[in-house]
N, C-alpha and C positions, 0 to 999 in steps of 0.2 A: 504493500500500500504506500502511495506517495505521501510525503510529509509536506506541510506548508507552514510558514512562520510569518506572523504579522506583528507590527508594533503599533501600540495605541497610546494616545495621551489620556491620562486618568484625571478626572475631576472629582473634587470632594475629599481627597486624602488629607489627614491632619497629623498622623503619627504612624509609628511602626505597626501598631495594632490594625490600623486601616489597611495597610498593605497585606497584613496577614489574613484579614477577613476576606479581601478580594481574592487572594491566592487560594485560600481554602474553598471558597464557594465555586470559583471557576474550575478548579482542579477536579471537582466531582462531576463535571459535565461530560457526558458521553461525546467523544470526538475530539476532546482536548487532551493532548499528551502531556504538556508541561506549561506551567505559568510562572513567570518571573515578574514581580512587581517591584519597581525601584522607587522608594520614597523620595530620594534626592532629585531624581530627574522627572518624577511624576509620570512615569511611563510604564506600560505593561507589555512584555514580550510573550506572545502566546504561540505555542507550537501545536498545530492541529494534525490529526490523523486523517489526511485527505484534504478536501477543500475547506477553507476557513468558514466559520459560522458568521452570519451577518452581524453587523454592529447592533442592530435592533435586538437580535436574539441574545447577544451578550449583555446588553443593557437591561434586558428583561430579567436577567438573573441577579444583577448587582444593584439595580436602582432602588429596590426596596430597602437596601442597607445604607442608602444615602450617597451612592457613588455612580459615576457614569464614565463612559469612554468615548473617545472620538478617534475615527480612523486617521492614522498618521499621514498617509499619502494615497487618497483614493485615486484609482487609475484614470478616472475621467478628467481630473483637473490637476494632476501632479505636475509640479515644476520639472521640466526635463533636465535641468542642470542639478537641482538639489531635490531628489525624490522625497526626502524626508520633510520638506517644507511645503506649506500651502502654495497654491498656484500664484504666480505673479509677484509675490512679496514674501521673501524669506524672513521678514521681521514681524509677521503677523502674530506668531506665537509669543514673541517677546512683548509685543504691544498688549496682548491679552493679559499676560502675567503682570505687566506694569499697571494695567487698569485694576486688577485684583489687589495689587500692592497699594495702589492709591486709595481703594475702598477701605483696606485695613488701616491705612494711615489716618483716614478721616475718623474712624472709630477711636484710634489712639489719641488723636487731638482732643476728642471730647472726654474720654474716660481717664486717661493718664493724669492730666492736671488735677482732676477731682480726687483720684486715688492718691496722688502725691500729697495733696493738702490734708486729706483724712489721715494718711500715714504719719505725717508730721504732728498732727494733733494727737494721734495715739501715742507717739513717742513722748510727746510733752506730758501726757497724762501719766504714762508709766514712770517717767523721770520724776514727776511731782510726788508720786507715791514712794519713791525710793530715796530721793535727795531732798532733804528739808528746805534747802535754799531755793529750790525751783518752785515758783508759785503755781497754784492750781489753775486749771483752765478757766478763763473768764466767761465761759459759756455754761449756763445751767444744763445739767444732764438731761432734763426733760426736753429742753429745746433741741439739744444735740441729737437726741433719739428721734425726734420728729423729722428734723432735716435729713438725718442719715437714712431714715426709713424711706423718705420721698426719693432720695437719690438712688438708694439701693434697689428700690422697686423698678425704676427706669433701667438701671444697670442690669438687673437680673432678667427682666422680661423683654427688654428692647436691645440693649447693647450686647447682652449675653445670650441672646436667643439661640445662636448655634449650639451652645452648651445644653440648653433645654431640649433642643432637637435631638441631641445625643441620648438624652434620657428616654424620649418617646421611641426612638429607634431600638433602644435596648429592651424596652418593655414589649414592643411589637415583634422584634426578630430575635432577641436574645444575644445580639452582637453588640459588644461594648468597645469603645475606643477612648481616647484621651478626653474628648468632649463629654463623654458620659461621666468620667471621673469628676471633671470640673463642675459639670452640671449638678450632679448629686450633692457634691460638697457645698457649693454655694447656695443651692436651693434649700438644703437642710438647715444651714445657718440662717437663711432668710426666714423660713417658715417658723422656726423656733423663736426667733426674735420678734416676728410679727405677732405671734400668738401671745407672748407675754406683754407686748406693748398694747395691743388692742383689747386683750381680755385679762386685765390685772388680777382677777381672782385665781388664775392659774398659778401665778407666782406664790400666792399664799398656800394653795393646795399642795403644791410640790415643794414648798419651802426652798425655793431657789433664789439666788441673789438677783438684785435689780441690775442685770447686765445683759446687754444685747450684742449681736454679732453683725449688725448692719455695716459697721465700719470694716469688719473683716471681709464681708461680701464685696464691698466697693473696691477695697485695695486688691484683693485677689483677682477680680475680673480685670481691673486696670493693669496690673502687672502681667497677667497672663496674655492679655491682648498685645501689650508692648513686646513681650517675649516672642509671640507668634509673628509679629511684624518684623522684628529684627532677624528672626530665623528665616523668614521668607526672603527678606532682602539679601541676606548672606547667601542663601541657596542660589539666587540669581547670579551672584558673583562667581560661584563655582563653575557655572557654565559659560563663562566669558570666552574660553578657548574656542568653542564652536562658533560663537558670534564673530570672533576675530578672523577665523578661517573663512567664513562666509563673506565677510567684508573685504577679503583679498580679491574676490572675483570682480572682473570688469563688468559693467552693465551693458555695454554695446561693443560692436566691432566694426572696423572700417575694412570692407572687402571690395575686391575687384571682380565685377560681374559684367560680362558683355563689353569689356573694355572701359567700363565706367566705375569710378569710386562711389561707394554708397555706404552710409552708416546704418547698420541694422541692429535690432536687439540681439543680445547674446544667444538666446534660445533658437534663433533662426540661422546661426552659423552651421554649415554642413561640412562633413568630411570632404576634403578635396578643394575647398574654397581657398582662393588666394587672399591672404589677409595682410593688410598694410599696417605697420606699427610705426608711430612717430615718436620723437623724443619725449620722455617724461610721462608716457602713457603705460597702462597695464596691458600686458599681453593677454588676449582674451581666451585662447584655447591652446592646446599642445600642437606642435608641428615642427617642420624642418625648414630652415631658411633657404630660400631660392635666390635671393638677391640682396646685397647690402651687407654692411658690417656694423657692429654696435657693441656696447657693453651693457650687460643685463644684471640687475640686482636679483640674485637668486637666494637671498637670505631666508626666504619663505621655506625652502626645502633643505638648504645646507646649513643655515645658522651662521654663515660667514658674511660679514658686512661688505667685503670688497666685491665690486662688480666683476662679472665673468665676461671675457671677450668672446664675441660670437661672430661667425662668418658663414658663408655659404656651405650648406651641408650639415651645420650644427643644429641640434634640437633645442627648442625653446618650450617653456612650460607655462601654461595658463595661470595667471595670478601673479607672476613675477613682473618686475618693472623695468622697462627699457629706459636706461639712463641717458644715452646719447646716441646719435645716429638714427637713421631710418632704415627699415628693411622690410622685405616681403617674405612671407613664409606660407607653406602649404599646410593647411589644417589637417591633422592626422587623427587626433582624439578630441571629440566634442561632447557637450552635454554631460551625461553621467559617467562618460568614459575618461574624462580628463583626470590628470593626476590629482588636482585639487579636490574634485568631487569624490574621488576614491578615498582620499585622505579624510575628508569630512565624514563619509560613511563609516570608515574604520574607527575614527575617534568616537562617533556617536555610539556605535555598537559596543566599543570598549567601555565607555562611560556608563552604559546601561547594563553591563555584565556584572556577574556576581562572583566575588572572590570566595574561595572555600572558607576563609576565616569568618565570613559573614553568617554562615549557617548557624553558628552558635547563637548570635543575636536573634536570628529569625525564629529559632525554636523557642527562645525565651519570650519573644514578643507575642507569639501565638497564644500564650497562656497568661501573659502579664496582667492585662486588665481584669479578667475574671478573678485572678488571685488577689489583686489589690482590693477589689470589692469585698472579698471574703475577709481579708485582713482588717479592713476598715470596720466591718460589722462586728468582728470578734473583739476589736479594740473597744467599741461602744459597750458590748456585753460584759467584757472584763471589768471596765470601769464601773458599770452599774451594779455588778455583783460583788466582786472582791473589793473594788474601790469604796463602795457604800459602807462596807464593814469597817473600814479604817477611817475614812474622812467624812462619812455621812452622805446621804443620797443627793442632796442639793449640789454639793461641790463635785461629787462624782459624776453627776449628770452633766455639769458644766464642762468638766475635763473630758468626759466621754465624747461630747459633741465636738469640742475643739480637736480632740485626737482624731476622730473619724474624718472631720473636714480636712485637717492637716495632712492625713495620709492620702486622701483622695486628691488633694491639690499637689502635694510634693511628688507623688509617684507618676512621673510622666515618662512614657516609653519613647518619646521623640528622640532623646539623646542616644538611646540604644539603637534606634532605627537609622539614625543619620551618621553614626560613628564610622561605618565602613564606606558607604557609597559616596559621601562627600569627599573623603580622602581620595577615593578612586577617580572621581570626576576631575579633581584638581590635578592629581598626579598624571593622569592620561593627557590632560590638556597641556601640562607643563612639558611632557615629553614631546608632544606635537610641535611645540615652539622650537625645540632643539632638533627637529628632524628625526625623532624617535617615535615610531608609530607602534603602539601597543594594541595587539589584536583583542585581548580580553584581560579581565582583572586576574584571572587565574595565572596567566603568564607572568604578570607583574609580581604576584605573590611568590610564585615558584622561583623567579629570578633572584629574589632576595635570599634564597636558601642554597644557591649553587656554591660549590667549592672547587669546581674544575671547569675551565674554559677550553673548549676544543676549537681550534681555528683551522679552516681550510687555507691552503697557501695561495693559490691563484685567485685573484679577485678579492681576497680578504686581507692577507698580509702584503701581497704584491699587487701591482696595478692590473695585471692580466694582459698588459700590452708590452711586447718585446721592444727593447731599445738597444742601440749600439752602446756597449760599455767600454770596449777597447779597440783601438786601431794600432796595429803594429806593422810598420814598414821594415822590410829586411835591409833597407838602406836608411840610416838615421836621418831625422829632420822632419819638421812639421810639414814642409812642402811635399815630402815623400808620402807622409800619412794622408794628406789631402788628395794626392794623386791616386793612391790606392782606393780611397773612399769614392772618388769621382768615377773611376773605372767601374767599380762594383755597382754604384748607384745607376750609372748609365745603362748597364745591362739589366739590372734588377727592375728598372722602371717598366719593363715590358711584362713583368711577372705579377701575378695576383697573390702570391704567397705572403702571409703576415710578416715573415722575417724580411722579405724583399721590401715591403712597405716601410719597415723600420729603417732600413739602410737608406732608402730614397729620402725619407723625411729628415734623417740626420744630415745628409748632404745639403738639403735645401736650407736647413737651419744655419749651416755654416756658410751659406752663400755660394756654394759650388754649382756652377752651371752643368747641366746634364748634356752629354754629347749624343747626337743622333747615331743610332747603330743600325747595322744591316745584318741579315741572315740570323735573326734571333732564333734560338732553339732551347727548348726546355729539356734537360737531360734527366729523365725520370730516375729518382732515387739518388741523383748525384748533385745537380745544380742547374745552372743556366749558362748559355754562351752566346756570343755575338761578335760582329766585326765592327771595329772603329778605325776608320781611315786605313783599312787594309790590315790592321793588327787584330789578331784573334784573342778575344778576352773570354776567360772562363772563371766563373764564381762557383766553387764546389765545396763539398764537405771534405774533411781530411781523409786521405787514402792510406794504403799500407805503407807508403814511403814516408809518411809523416808520423807513424807510430813511434813513440818514445821521445818525440820532440818535447823538451821540458816546458817550453812556453805554452804549447797546445795542451799538454797534460795538466798544467797548473790551472789554466782557464777552464778546462772541462771538469776538474775537481771542484770548481766553484759553481758547477751547474750551468755554465754558460755554453751556448751553441757557437761553434767556431766554423768559419768558412775561409777557404784559401782563395786569394785573388791571383790569377795567372795572366801573363801577357806573352803571347807567342810561346807558350809552354814553359815559361820561367815564372816561378812564384815571386810576386812582388811584395806580398805581405799577407796579413790575415786580419779578419774582423771578427770580434766576439760580440755576441748578442745575449742579452739576458732579460728575464722578466724583472723589472725594477721593484724594489721594496717601496711601499708607500711612505711618504715623508715622515708621517707621525707614528709609524708602526712600532718602533723601539720605545718611544715615549708612552704609547698606549699599553704595551705589554708591561712596562715598568709600573704603570698606574695600577694594573690588575694585580701585580705582585704586591704592591703596597696594601692592597685590600686583603691580602692573605690567600689569594687564589692561585691554584696551579694552572699553568698555561701549556697546552699541548698542541702541536701542529699535526694535522692529518692530511696527507697529500698522496697523489698518485705519482709524483715525480720521483726521480731516482735518488738514491741515498746521498750522493755527493751534493746534488743541488739542494736537497731538503736540509741537509746539515749546514750548508753554507748560509742559507737564508736564516735558519734557526739561530746560528751564532750571531748574525748581524742584529737581530731584534731581541735576543735574550730569551728564547723559548726554553722551557724546562725539559720537555721530552718530545720526541719526533716519531711518528709512525709514517714511514715512506713506502712508496711503491704499492699503495693500497688502491685497489680497483674501486670504482664508484659503488658497486654492489656490496663491497666488503666494509665500507665505512660504517654502515649501520652496525655491523658485528663488533667493531671496535668500541662503539658507544655502549653496546650491550655489555661488553667485558668490563668497562669502567663502572657501569651501574651495578654489575654483579659484585664488584669490590666495594660497594657502599658509597660510591661517588654520586653527587648531585651535579649533573652535567648540563652545561649550556653549550650548544654547538653553533658556530657562526660560519656561514658559507654563502654561496651566491644564489641559493634558493632554487637552482635548476638541477644540476647533476648531484647536488648534495641533498636533494629532497628527502630520500629515505632516512638519512642520518639526522636531518633537521627534525623530521617528524618523530623519530624515536627518542631524541634527547629530551631531558626534562623541560628545557626551553630551547626552541629553535630561533636563531637570529639570522634573518636574511639581509645580505648586503646589497641594497638596491642602488643602481647607478642610473643617471639620466632619467628618462621618463619610463624606464623599465622597472616599475615598482612591484616587486614580487610579494604583494601583501597576502597572498593566499598560501604561501609556502612555509610560513613560520609564525610563531607567536609574537615576535617582535621584528619590525623591519627598520633598518637604518638607511635613511635617505642619503644619496650620493656615495654610498658605500664607505662612509668615513669610519675607519676603525676606532677613532677616538671615542665615538659614540657608544661603544660597548661598555667602557668604564662609566660613562655618563648614565647609561641605562641602568647599570647595577647600582650606582649611587642613588638614582631616582627610586628604584625599587626598595632599597633599604630605608630611604627617607619616608616613603609612602607607608610602608609596613610599620615603621616606628610610630607614625602619626595614628594609624589605625589602632595599634595596641594601646597608645595613650588614650585615644577616644573611648575605646571599650573599657579600659580600666576605670576611667573617671565616670563613665555612664553606669557601670556596675557599682562602684564605690558610692556614688551619689545616692543610689536607691538603697543599698545595703545599710548606709549610715542614716540617710534621711528618713526612711519609713519608721524605724524604731524611735528616732528622736521625735517625730511628729506624733507617734503613739503615746509618748510621755514616759518612756522607760527610765529617764533620769530623775523623774519627780520623786519616787520613793527614796532615792539615794541623796540627791542634792537639792531637791525642791525646784528643779528647773523644768519648765514646760515650754515647748516650742510653739509660739503663737502661729496660727495658720497664715497670718500675714507674711511671716518670714518663709513659710513653705511656698507661698505663691511667688515670692521674690526669688527663691532658690530654683523653683521650677522654671521660671522665665529665663534664668541665666544659664541653665544646664544645656539646653539645645544650642543657644547662641555660642557658648564656650566651645562646644564640640565643633560646630561649623567654623568658628574663628580659628581653632587649632588646625583644621584642615586647610584653611586659606593660607596658613603660614608657608605651605609648600610652594605657593606662587613666588615667594621671595627667595627660595632656595637656589643657590648657584650649583650647577652641575659640572 
């Protein structure tokens, strides 16, 4: 049976329990294989067994619990460039979130000043009872109660209406979330206070003190609303990486059609279009330059600030900036196939993925709210029974109500639910800024645990492009060396062999003119030959008569390819070519060593070449002459010895080994971005990014552990304090007001801690 997967935007989520409820209800539906709901991104990823269910059918299941979903990219109106965004305007989702944030802010502007004023009056009253020098409140308690009741009535039934809605949903469906906790706590305090205020005989009947909790209700709702607003605002900041990536794209393109220049919207650019790029403008799509030269700012993909020179035949990437010069290029990848679009999709998928460490929080969140409701009820019962025995019924009732309200208010599952996804969102976004594309959260978590880095040689440690390393003329002198190179390049210019291209390019770089040749012939398995002004020139590999030549042997021991240059049968000199080591390879390997990692090179090259490269960059161990199919076996052997292995390769011939490694790292160059072949892709094939990716993984996992620690500790300490466990020992009882303040700060502190990753240097 075919599987299908869709992503939806979720409306109405407030906490980790909301995500748990949606996951639980949808997972029970026939035809749904797996559900992942992400509180931080407010998205649900649903995997279906066959065709997806309709949005109406899915909403029919969850709407009664107070939630709804919206299709992320309906086929009928999806934006061709960014399938994850609504048609025509990639900022619509952000605008909607901003409107919701503005609505929350309007509530805060009303509720928080009142809450702050009442809080200060409460602190004044408490201080007056403890410190004799502090005068009593200049407001009669009767008047204060009347005013507080009027304000709290509006706060509970108008401003705090979503919390009451949480109670009705709980009664109707049995599903409880954070709003349910706050609603039950504030409504209980309000009803108790209203009864003793409006019906004074109740106070005499129960012999309870003349004390109301209207002020507690006002302050708790005000602080909770402020906390929810700050949390929502912080969550928007965690997704700024996607917004920045989308903002990199050009809005239009200047194309040449029917001999005329015309500016068209970006979505109308087609593969094969001739696109004109002027100085200072963004390159709209990917392609290959057909005319002109320029310098392009490619920091979007490389992280390097210096512009890259471009000429005919070079590739350009959509979203990069043309700094100087004009050029024309042929569009090759457009719409959703451009590198930038693929990067955006990859980052979105990774930010919405679930790290293994998050499953701990998910399991707890699923039972958290019901457990808190039971604990709050037990707290009230214990105070009314055991407490009445020691301190009397009236005081026990007062403490029981305060304890129950405090527990319901302080026990917020938001911090628990946000601990992992917010760090993942920021970490993945940070990686994208550095050209480190993380496929999913699991890869990021596993990378932090690796102790062994296995590097492919060609394309990872070396450039993968042969270059002339040595020119030796059998007659000394620079002029003689140039003569040998010129002869070889003139003949090799007719060959398509990669080594021939390297010889020709080296001659051109040195300004040596190529001579026209006649009677060119490719000598299979030997080399090439041709005639120059009647002289017969041969460029060939060493033969039997060169065996034992110390210079040739030395070069070959270094893994270099040697060719002999002959003129009329006489050897004039030799040229050595080698795959050059990347400029930052040694520095990168050294950085990995400083992290305590073992670095191994895995290559199909011969032992001499492999050993020579390994010595140059400081590799610990070398596996050479390994066939592509055998590379995976080497990874298995390392894992069998207890090693956690990350494998870095070009993502093509190394695919089996990359897939088998604990973490596969693909070295992507140019527009060939092999994002499907590994858990992590490094743009531009920059080996320095391996150490940066590992640094990022360690930093992200540290933040997640910190977040989870504080989320757990907050509830482990806060709930008993709110219940009043310190009262029998030291006479200390946590006022529900402080519970509200602590709850408001818990989620904000977790999100703020995650946002610290944005300032981390890699």
